[in-house]
Structure formats: structure tokens, C-alpha cells
C-alpha positions as CSV (number, residue, x, y, z in Angstrom):
1,M,0.7,-33.1,7.2
2,T,3.4,-32.1,4.7
3,T,3.0,-31.4,1.1
4,K,5.8,-31.6,-1.5
5,N,5.6,-28.7,-3.8
6,K,8.4,-28.9,-6.3
7,K,7.4,-25.6,-8.0
8,M,7.4,-22.4,-5.9
9,S,4.3,-20.2,-6.4
10,G,4.8,-16.7,-7.7
11,A,4.0,-15.2,-4.3
12,R,6.6,-17.5,-2.6
13,K,9.2,-16.6,-5.1
14,L,8.6,-12.9,-4.6
15,L,8.8,-13.2,-0.8
16,A,12.0,-15.2,-1.1
17,S,13.6,-12.7,-3.4
18,L,12.7,-9.8,-1.0
19,H,14.8,-11.4,1.7
20,R,17.8,-11.4,-0.5
21,R,17.7,-7.8,-1.8
22,P,17.0,-4.6,0.2
23,M,13.8,-2.9,-0.8
24,S,14.6,0.3,-2.7
25,F,12.2,3.1,-3.5
26,G,11.9,2.0,-7.1
27,R,11.3,-1.7,-6.2
28,M,8.7,-0.6,-3.7
29,I,6.9,1.5,-6.4
30,E,7.1,-1.3,-8.9
31,S,5.7,-3.9,-6.3
32,C,2.8,-1.6,-5.3
33,R,2.0,-0.8,-8.9
34,K,2.0,-4.5,-9.9
35,C,0.0,-5.7,-6.9
36,D,-2.6,-3.0,-7.6
37,G,-2.8,-4.0,-11.2
38,I,-1.7,-0.6,-12.5
39,T,0.3,-0.4,-15.7
40,Q,3.5,1.6,-15.8
41,A,1.9,3.9,-18.5
42,D,-1.2,4.5,-16.3
43,L,0.8,5.3,-13.2
44,A,3.1,7.6,-15.2
45,H,0.0,9.4,-16.6
46,Q,-1.4,9.9,-13.0
47,L,1.9,11.3,-11.9
48,K,2.3,13.5,-14.9
49,I,5.6,12.0,-15.9
50,S,6.7,9.9,-18.9
51,S,6.7,6.1,-18.8
52,A,10.5,6.2,-19.4
53,H,11.0,8.5,-16.3
54,L,8.9,6.0,-14.2
55,C,10.9,3.1,-15.6
56,D,14.1,4.9,-14.6
57,I,12.7,5.4,-11.0
58,E,11.7,1.8,-10.7
59,K,15.1,0.5,-11.9
60,G,16.9,2.9,-9.5
61,R,18.5,5.0,-12.2
62,R,16.7,8.2,-11.0
63,A,16.4,9.5,-7.5
64,V,13.1,10.8,-6.1
65,S,12.8,13.7,-3.7
66,P,10.8,13.3,-0.5
67,E,8.2,15.7,-2.0
68,R,7.8,13.5,-5.1
69,A,7.8,10.3,-2.9
70,A,4.8,11.8,-1.0
71,Q,3.0,12.4,-4.3
72,F,3.6,8.7,-5.3
73,A,2.2,7.6,-2.0
74,K,-1.0,9.7,-2.4
75,V,-1.6,8.6,-6.0
76,L,-1.1,4.9,-5.1
77,G,-3.0,5.2,-1.7
78,Y,-0.1,4.1,0.5
79,S,1.6,5.4,3.6
80,V,3.3,8.8,2.9
81,N,5.8,8.2,5.8
82,Q,6.9,4.9,4.4
83,F,7.4,6.3,0.9
84,I,9.3,9.4,2.1
85,A,11.5,7.3,4.4
86,R,12.5,4.9,1.6
87,S,13.2,7.9,-0.7
88,I,15.5,9.4,1.9
89,E,17.2,6.1,2.5
90,D,17.9,5.8,-1.3
91,N,19.3,9.3,-1.5
92,L,21.6,8.7,1.5
93,K,22.7,5.4,0.0
94,R,23.7,7.3,-3.2
95,M,25.9,9.5,-1.0
96,G,27.6,6.4,0.5
97,I,25.7,6.7,3.8
98,K,24.0,3.5,5.0
99,L,21.3,4.4,7.4
100,K,17.7,3.2,8.0
101,V,15.1,6.0,8.3
102,D,12.0,5.8,10.4
103,L,9.6,8.7,10.3
104,S,6.8,9.6,12.6
105,A,4.4,12.6,12.6
106,A,5.7,15.7,14.4
């Protein structure tokens, strides 16, 4: 059985766009926040930063340290390792080093 769906659902559009662009730390934060139904202002308040600062992080205009990435993960309830790895990858990319980071507990 086939169905013809001329309009792509929102979820399908999101998945298609993810394949075209690499997931940055900021995009990951924004995606998690939106999927969890958290406003930018609410997350910024929980993290004790301004909404403008969070916006800059989500748009990739500000880098995040691994320590701050761990804080984001804990507040949002996601994998600390994944958030730290993505933060490190973004910081390396800013230095012109293209590497994938995979963390595991020591």
C-alpha cells in the first residue's frame, strides 16, 4: 500500500533537515528544548543566564565549555556525555580541527 503525501509533516521535515546539516551543540540544545516544550526564557532562567545568551548559544554565536555543557544536560535531563562531546566538537571546529568526539566513562 502506498500513500501519496504531497505535504511533508513537521517531523519528516525536521528529520530531512538533520541529514543535510551537522548537529551543532546549539542546534542540539534548541531541538531538545523545543521537543520538551520548554521556552527559551524558561531554560535560560533554569541555567541562570539571559535569554539573549541562550539565543547566542543556540545560533552558534557563543561557545560552551564542557562544564557548561554538563550543566545543560543535567537541567534538560539528557546524556551528559553526549552534550560534552558535542561541545568539544564545536570548540575544535572553531579552531579548524574537524574531529568527531566519542566519550565513555573512565
